[in-house]
C-alpha positions in Angstrom: 25.7 10.3 3.1 28.0 10.5 0.2 30.6 8.4 1.9 28.2 5.5 2.1 28.3 5.0 -1.6 32.0 4.4 -1.7 31.5 1.1 0.2 29.3 -0.3 -2.5 30.4 1.0 -5.9 34.1 0.5 -6.0 34.8 1.7 -9.5 33.6 5.1 -8.5 35.6 5.4 -5.3 38.2 8.0 -6.3 35.7 10.3 -8.2 33.1 9.9 -5.4 35.5 10.7 -2.6 36.6 13.9 -4.3 33.4 15.2 -5.9 30.3 13.3 -4.7 27.9 15.4 -6.9 29.6 14.0 -10.0 29.8 10.4 -8.8 27.0 9.2 -11.0 27.8 11.0 -14.2 28.1 7.8 -16.3 26.4 4.6 -15.2 28.3 2.6 -17.7 31.4 3.0 -15.5 30.0 0.4 -13.1 28.1 -1.8 -15.6 29.3 -5.4 -16.0 32.2 -5.7 -18.4 31.3 -6.3 -22.0 32.0 -9.8 -23.2 33.2 -10.1 -26.8 31.5 -12.7 -28.9 33.4 -14.8 -31.5 31.8 -12.7 -34.2 33.1 -9.5 -32.6 36.7 -10.7 -32.2 36.9 -12.1 -35.7 36.5 -15.8 -34.9 33.3 -16.4 -36.9 31.5 -19.8 -36.8 32.1 -21.9 -39.9 29.7 -24.9 -39.8 30.3 -28.1 -41.7 27.9 -29.0 -44.4 25.7 -31.1 -42.0 26.2 -29.0 -38.9 23.8 -26.3 -37.6 25.1 -23.2 -35.6 24.7 -23.5 -31.9 21.5 -22.3 -30.3 21.7 -18.8 -28.7 22.1 -18.8 -24.9 18.9 -18.6 -22.9 17.9 -15.2 -21.6 19.0 -14.6 -18.0 16.6 -15.6 -15.3 17.1 -12.4 -13.3 17.7 -8.8 -14.2 20.4 -7.0 -12.1 19.8 -3.3 -11.2 20.7 -0.7 -8.6 18.2 -0.1 -5.8 17.3 1.9 -2.8 15.5 -0.5 -0.4 14.7 2.6 1.8 16.0 5.9 0.4 19.2 7.8 -0.2 19.1 9.5 3.2 18.8 6.2 5.1 21.2 3.9 3.2 23.7 3.4 0.4 22.8 2.3 -3.1 22.7 -1.4 -3.5 22.9 -4.0 -6.3 19.9 -6.3 -6.5 18.0 -8.5 -8.9 14.4 -9.2 -10.0 12.9 -12.0 -12.1 13.1 -11.4 -15.8 10.0 -13.5 -16.5 7.4 -11.5 -18.3 9.3 -8.3 -18.0 9.5 -6.0 -21.1 11.1 -2.6 -21.7 9.6 0.2 -19.7 9.9 -1.8 -17.4 6.5 -3.5 -17.6 4.8 -6.8 -17.0 1.3 -8.1 -17.1 0.3 -6.1 -13.9 2.5 -3.0 -13.9 3.8 -0.5 -16.5 6.0 2.5 -16.3 4.9 5.5 -18.3 7.6 8.1 -19.1 7.4 9.7 -22.5 10.0 12.4 -21.6 13.0 10.1 -21.3 14.6 7.1 -22.9 12.9 3.9 -21.9 14.7 1.4 -19.5 15.5 -1.9 -21.3 17.8 -4.8 -20.6 21.4 -4.3 -21.9 23.4 -7.0 -23.8 23.8 -8.9 -20.5 20.1 -8.7 -19.8 20.5 -6.1 -16.9 19.1 -2.7 -16.1 22.1 -1.1 -14.4 21.2 2.6 -14.4 22.5 5.0 -11.7 20.5 7.7 -10.0 21.5 10.5 -12.4 19.8 8.6 -15.2 16.0 8.9 -15.5 15.9 5.2 -16.3 17.0 4.6 -12.7 13.7 6.1 -11.6 11.8 3.9 -14.0 13.4 0.7 -12.7 13.3 1.8 -9.0 9.6 2.5 -9.0 8.8 -0.6 -11.0 10.8 -3.0 -8.8 9.2 -1.5 -5.6 5.7 -1.8 -6.9 6.4 -5.3 -8.2 7.7 -6.4 -4.8 4.6 -5.0 -3.0 2.2 -6.6 -5.5 3.9 -10.0 -5.4 3.9 -10.1 -1.6 0.4 -8.8 -1.2 -0.9 -11.4 -3.7 1.0 -14.2 -2.0 -0.4 -13.3 1.4 -4.0 -12.7 0.1 -4.0 -16.0 -1.7 -5.0 -14.6 -5.0 -4.1 -11.9 -7.5 -6.7 -9.1 -7.1 -8.1 -7.2 -10.1 -7.3 -3.5 -10.0 -10.3 -1.4 -8.9 -10.0 0.9 -12.0 -10.8 -1.8 -14.5 -7.5 -2.0 -16.4 -5.1 -5.0 -16.2 -2.1 -2.8 -15.6 -1.3 -0.3 -12.9 0.5 2.7 -14.4 3.6 4.3 -12.7 4.4 7.9 -13.5 7.9 8.4 -12.1 8.2 12.1 -13.1 5.0 13.8 -12.1 6.4 17.3 -11.7 7.3 19.6 -8.8 5.6 18.4 -5.6 6.5 17.1 -2.2 4.2 14.1 -2.3 3.2 10.9 -4.0 -0.3 9.5 -4.7 -2.5 6.8 -6.1 -5.2 7.9 -8.5 -8.2 5.6 -9.0 -9.5 7.7 -11.8 -6.7 6.8 -14.2 -5.2 3.8 -12.4 -1.9 5.3 -11.6 0.8 5.8 -9.0 2.5 9.2 -9.3 5.8 10.4 -7.9 7.3 13.8 -7.9 10.5 15.9 -7.5 11.1 19.0 -5.4 14.2 20.9 -4.5 15.1 21.3 -0.8 17.5 24.2 -0.3 18.4 23.1 3.2 19.5 19.7 1.9 20.8 21.3 -1.3 19.3 18.5 -3.4 16.2 17.5 -5.3 14.1 15.1 -3.3 12.4 12.4 -5.4 9.5 10.6 -3.8 9.8 7.7 -6.3 13.4 7.0 -5.2 12.1 6.0 -1.7 11.1 2.3 -1.8 9.1 2.9 1.4 7.1 5.7 -0.3 6.4 3.5 -3.3 5.4 0.5 -1.2 3.0 2.8 0.7 1.3 4.1 -2.5 1.2 0.6 -4.0 -0.6 -0.4 -0.8 -3.4 2.1 -1.6 -3.9 0.5 -5.0 -3.8 -3.0 -3.6 -6.2 -2.4 -0.8 -8.5 -0.6 -3.2 -8.5 -3.7 -5.4 -9.8 -5.8 -2.4 -12.2 -3.3 -0.8 -13.0 -0.6 -3.4 -15.7 1.0 -1.4 -13.3 2.1 1.3 -11.7 4.8 -0.7 -15.1 6.6 -1.0 -15.7 6.9 2.7 -15.6 10.0 5.0 -15.3 7.8 8.0 -12.1 8.5 9.9 -11.3 4.9 10.5 -11.5 4.1 6.7 -8.8 6.7 5.9 -6.8 5.5 8.9 -6.9 1.9 7.7 -5.8 2.9 4.2 -2.9 5.0 5.4 -1.9 2.6 8.2 -1.9 -0.3 5.8 0.4 1.6 3.4 2.8 2.2 6.2 2.8 -1.4 7.5 3.2 -2.8 3.9 6.3 -0.7 3.7 7.6 -2.3 7.0 6.7 -5.8 6.0 8.0 -5.7 2.4 11.1 -3.8 3.7 11.8 -6.7 6.0 11.9 -9.0 3.0 15.1 -7.3 1.8 18.0 -9.2 3.3 20.2 -6.2 3.8 17.4 -4.3 5.5 17.0 -7.4 7.8 20.7 -7.4 8.5 20.6 -3.8 9.4 17.6 -4.2 11.7 19.2 -7.1 13.5 22.4 -5.1 14.0 20.5 -2.1 15.3 18.2 -4.0 17.7 19.9 -7.4 18.4 16.6 -8.9 17.0 14.3 -7.0 19.4 11.7 -5.3 17.3 10.4 -3.4 20.3 13.5 -1.2 19.9 13.7 1.7 17.5 14.9 0.6 14.1 15.4 1.8 10.5 12.6 -0.2 9.0 9.9 1.1 11.4 11.0 4.7 10.6 9.4 5.5 7.3 10.3 7.9 4.4 13.3 9.6 6.0 14.3 11.8 3.0 10.7 12.8 2.1 10.0 13.4 5.7 13.0 15.7 6.2 12.0 17.7 3.0 8.5 18.1 4.3 9.7 19.3 7.7 12.0 21.7 5.9 9.3 23.0 3.6 6.7 23.5 6.4 9.2 24.8 9.0 8.2 22.0 11.3 10.8 21.2 14.0 11.7 17.6 14.3 15.1 17.9 16.0 15.5 14.2 16.8 14.7 12.6 13.5 14.0 12.9 9.8 11.4 10.3 9.1 7.8 11.1 8.1 6.1 8.5 10.4 7.2 5.7 12.7 5.2 2.5 12.9 6.7 1.9 16.3 4.7 4.3 18.4 2.5 4.3 21.6 -0.6 6.1 20.4 -4.1 5.1 21.7 -7.2 5.1 19.6 -9.9 7.7 20.2 -13.0 8.9 18.5 -11.7 11.0 15.6 -14.5 13.5 16.1 -13.0 14.4 19.5 -9.5 14.9 18.1 -7.8 18.0 16.6 -7.1 17.8 12.9 -3.3 17.7 13.0 -1.8 18.5 16.5 1.7 19.9 16.5 3.1 17.5 19.0 4.2 14.2 17.5 3.0 12.1 20.4 -0.6 13.5 20.1 -3.2 11.8 17.9 -5.0 13.8 15.2 -8.1 13.2 13.0 -6.2 13.9 9.7 -6.1 10.4 8.0 -2.3 10.1 8.0 -2.0 11.2 11.6 -4.9 9.0 12.7 -3.5 6.0 10.8 -0.6 5.7 13.3 -2.9 3.9 15.7 -3.6 1.2 13.1 0.0 0.8 11.9 1.2 0.9 15.5 -1.2 -1.9 16.6 -0.1 -4.2 13.7 3.6 -3.4 14.4 3.0 -4.5 18.0 1.7 -7.8 16.7 4.8 -8.2 14.6 7.1 -7.3 17.5 5.3 -9.6 19.9 5.3 -12.6 17.6 9.0 -12.1 17.0 9.6 -12.1 20.8 7.5 -15.2 21.3 9.3 -17.1 18.5 12.7 -16.3 19.9 11.6 -17.4 23.4 10.5 -20.7 21.7 14.1 -21.3 20.6 14.0 -20.0 17.0 17.0 -18.0 15.8 16.8 -14.2 15.5 16.5 -14.0 11.7 14.1 -16.9 11.5 11.9 -15.4 14.2 11.7 -12.1 12.4 10.9 -13.8 9.1 8.2 -16.0 10.7 6.7 -13.0 12.5 6.8 -10.9 9.4 4.9 -13.4 7.2 2.3 -14.3 9.8 1.6 -10.7 10.5 1.3 -10.0 6.8 -1.1 -12.9 6.3 -3.2 -11.8 9.3 -3.5 -8.2 8.0 -3.7 -8.7 4.3 -6.0 -11.7 4.2 -7.9 -10.1 7.0 -9.3 -7.5 4.6 -11.3 -10.4 2.9 -13.1 -10.9 6.2 -13.9 -7.2 6.7 -17.3 -5.9 5.5 -17.5 -4.3 2.1 -19.0 -0.9 1.4 -17.5 2.2 2.9 -17.9 2.1 6.6 -15.5 -0.3 8.3 -14.2 0.5 11.7 -10.8 -0.2 13.4 -12.8 -2.9 15.2 -13.7 -4.6 11.9 -10.0 -4.4 10.9 -9.1 -6.3 14.1 -11.9 -8.8 13.7 -10.6 -9.6 10.2 -7.2 -10.4 11.6 -8.7 -12.7 14.2 -10.8 -14.4 11.6 -7.7 -15.3 9.6 -6.0 -16.5 12.7 -9.0 -18.8 13.4 -9.2 -20.2 9.8 -5.5 -20.4 9.0 -3.7 -21.0 12.3 -6.4 -22.6 14.5 -6.5 -19.6 16.8 -2.8 -19.9 17.8 -2.3 -16.1 17.7 -5.7 -15.0 18.9 -4.5 -13.6 22.3 -1.6 -11.8 20.7 -3.8 -10.0 18.2 -6.6 -9.3 20.7 -4.2 -8.1 23.4 -2.2 -5.8 21.1 -5.4 -4.3 19.6 -7.0 -3.9 23.1 -3.9 -2.1 24.3 -4.6 0.5 21.6 -8.3 0.7 22.4 -9.3 -1.2 19.3 -12.1 -3.5 20.1 -13.6 -5.9 17.5 -17.3 -6.3 17.3 -18.8 -9.4 18.9 -18.4 -12.4 16.7 -21.4 -13.4 14.6 -21.5 -17.3 14.6 -22.6 -18.3 11.1 -25.9 -20.3 10.9 -25.5 -24.0 10.2 -26.5 -25.7 6.9 -25.8 -22.8 4.5 -23.8 -23.9 1.5 -22.3 -22.1 -1.5 -24.3 -22.8 -4.7 -22.5 -24.9 -7.3 -20.9 -22.8 -10.0 -21.9 -19.7 -8.0 -22.6 -16.5 -9.9 -24.3 -13.2 -9.1 -27.8 -14.5 -9.7 -27.3 -17.7 -7.5 -25.6 -15.7 -4.8 -28.4 -13.2 -4.7 -30.9 -16.0 -4.6 -29.0 -17.5 -1.6 -29.3 -14.3 0.3 -33.0 -14.0 -0.3 -33.6 -17.6 0.7 -31.5 -17.4 3.8 -32.0 -13.8 4.8 -33.7 -14.6 8.1 -31.1 -17.2 9.1 -28.3 -14.8 8.2 -29.8 -12.1 10.3 -30.3 -9.6 7.4 -33.3 -7.3 8.0 -36.1 -7.6 5.4 -35.8 -4.0 4.3 -32.0 -4.0 3.7 -31.6 -4.0 -0.1 -28.3 -5.8 -0.3 -27.0 -6.7 -3.8 -24.1 -8.9 -4.8 -20.9 -6.9 -5.0 -18.1 -9.5 -5.6 -17.5 -13.3 -5.6 -13.8 -14.2 -5.1 -12.1 -17.6 -4.6 -8.5 -17.8 -3.3 -5.9 -20.5 -3.8 -7.0 -22.4 -0.7 -10.5 -22.8 -2.2 -12.2 -20.4 0.2 -14.9 -18.2 -1.5 -15.9 -14.8 -0.3 -19.2 -13.4 -1.4 -19.9 -9.7 -0.6 -23.1 -7.7 -0.8 -23.6 -3.9 -0.5 -26.3 -1.3 -0.2 -26.2 2.5 -0.5 -27.7 5.1 1.8 -27.8 8.9 1.3 -26.7 10.8 4.4 -27.7 14.5 4.6 -24.6 16.6 5.1 -26.0 20.0 4.1 -25.5 21.6 7.5 -22.1 20.0 8.0 -20.8 21.0 4.6 -22.4 24.4 4.2 -23.8 23.3 0.8 -27.6 23.2 0.4 -29.1 19.8 -0.2 -25.7 18.1 -0.2 -25.6 14.3 0.6 -22.9 11.7 1.0 -23.5 8.3 -0.4 -22.2 5.7 2.0 -22.4 1.9 1.8 -23.1 -0.8 4.3 -22.4 -4.4 3.5 -22.3 -8.2 4.2 -19.4 -10.6 3.8 -20.0 -14.4 3.7 -17.0 -16.8 3.7 -17.3 -20.4 2.5 -14.6 -23.1 3.0 -13.2 -25.3 0.2 -16.2 -27.7 0.7 -18.7 -24.8 0.2 -19.7 -24.6 3.9 -20.4 -21.2 5.4 -17.9 -20.5 8.2 -17.9 -16.8 8.6 -20.2 -13.8 8.2 -20.2 -10.1 9.1 -22.9 -7.6 8.5 -22.3 -3.9 8.7 -25.5 -1.8 8.8 -25.4 2.0 8.6 -26.7 3.0 12.0 -27.7 6.5 13.3 -24.4 6.8 15.1 -22.6 6.1 11.8 -24.5 8.9 10.1 -23.6 11.3 13.0 -19.9 10.3 12.7 -20.0 11.0 8.9 -21.6 14.4 9.4 -19.0 15.3 12.1 -16.2 14.1 9.8 -17.5 16.2 6.9 -17.7 19.2 9.1 -14.2 18.8 10.3 -12.9 18.3 6.7 -14.7 21.4 5.6 -13.4 23.5 8.5 -9.8 22.4 7.6 -10.2 23.3 4.0 -9.9 19.7 2.9 -13.0 19.6 0.7 -13.4 21.6 -2.5 -16.8 23.3 -1.8 -16.4 26.3 -4.1 -17.7 24.6 -7.2 -20.2 21.9 -8.1 -18.7 19.8 -10.9 -20.8 18.1 -13.5 -18.1 15.5 -14.2 -14.9 14.3 -12.5 -12.6 17.3 -12.2 -9.1 17.2 -13.5 -6.2 16.5 -11.2 -5.2 20.2 -11.0 -8.6 21.0 -9.4 -8.3 18.2 -6.9 -5.3 19.9 -5.2 -5.7 22.6 -2.5 -2.1 23.7 -3.0 1.0 22.6 -4.8 1.6 19.6 -2.4 -1.7 18.6 -0.8 -4.8 17.2 -2.5 -8.4 17.9 -1.5 -10.1 15.0 0.3 -13.4 15.6 -1.5 -15.4 17.8 -3.9 -19.0 18.6 -4.8 -20.6 16.9 -7.8 -24.0 17.1 -9.6 -25.3 13.6 -10.1 -28.7 13.6 -11.8 -29.7 16.8 -10.2 -28.5 15.8 -6.8 -25.6 17.5 -5.0 -23.3 14.8 -3.8 -20.2 15.3 -1.7 -17.7 12.9 -3.3 -14.4 11.6 -2.0 -11.5 12.5 -4.2 -10.1 9.6 -6.3 -6.6 10.7 -5.3 -5.2 9.3 -2.1 -1.7 10.2 -0.9 
């Protein structure tokens, strides 16, 4: 859509209309005009004997930059701003850093801006940083705290130039988000996954969810992968709706009715088209990779084909299966928006209210889910209902419950917390463990369940969440075809205390025989599809190159030798 750029970047109009491929040959052509200082024009400051030179002007509060709030196939390039507070060259801040040793580093110019155009590698640095920063800020706001990254470092690393690949991924092993470039002959261009804000939001979603529920990335349960991928997609939708121009576009497309097809629910248009071109998949009616607005119904993933060819069929492959989760949350968003408009709120205000309430329900809902590695779609729904009860007095219970039920997502029966259980003062791991042992019977925790404290987290509302986990070996030798192989899965308990230290929520997730059967079936399906590296048993974490089954697709798991035991591990790479 070369003609789209002419509407936004006026100084380039003549060149762009004649030769679009050269339209971005020099980003300085559209940078703000240089302002001469008195020293530069010869008018130097001459202070009197008792006069000091004036203080330099304060640094700008915001940094201007160019940005794709979707991608270049879906929209025109825009000018935007982000807060300059705490931002250094790279860009980087306390939570996020861009790593790119092959190109000059992005840094503020004399006016404090980072106005690089897409032919400049520094544009990729800024684009990916801004998108991750937006996702991180919104997630933390909705969660009510800033979560520590699961990989133990204070900063998440962004690698904007990962090489030739039609993909993007989060790697827990080195705490990184990785984006790639690949030439599409049919589009006659290089497709860059990092230049799609939607793709970047999605991958940032993996890192953020991993920070809150780190056990989930290690699970072979179909729902766990589905929750991860579905959340990445919905984070793209919700953060996308925070962009004013995206919101304007959606309102123009739908008249404010989010049940209608729209550009924000359609995700990763450019990357999707490139993948369809690469694989020879026919998608004659669209370019996007996935659509959060869908009508898929949940089913046991063990009964599903891996990746059915028809788009309206559900598959067990995690990205495919995730569409149920993202679709259900999107339905909550669309329904709330419809309700607010019926109550008399304006179109824009209704969408904004629905967006933020949906985001709060989903993101904070993860705190109410069980830890470990075996959550279900039902636990996911129960978490949203728990947030509604604690934050909104149950106002949106019917909306969430009905939208989930319509997708065949049924939360487990609520577990009323026992009365009289209080959080220890100055709680720590030892006192939290003592609390569990003292109140085990009242909490309904079986005597033989060896739960140990996992995390203790307090949010900005004073609520404290204490999680406990235990590990069980599940024999998967027959399912995997590898003798003596096991999978280590985790069950867990979540206790939630209010600002006064009173227990108000609990959920216990034990590993039951049906869970073990589901894991074996999932492992079998993954092995049959070639998604697990079963040809070698590694004595240490294999390098990234050995964790990919081909140029574009990572393995889901691999075999490891852990103290003489053959363990089927999940890959630390999730795309």
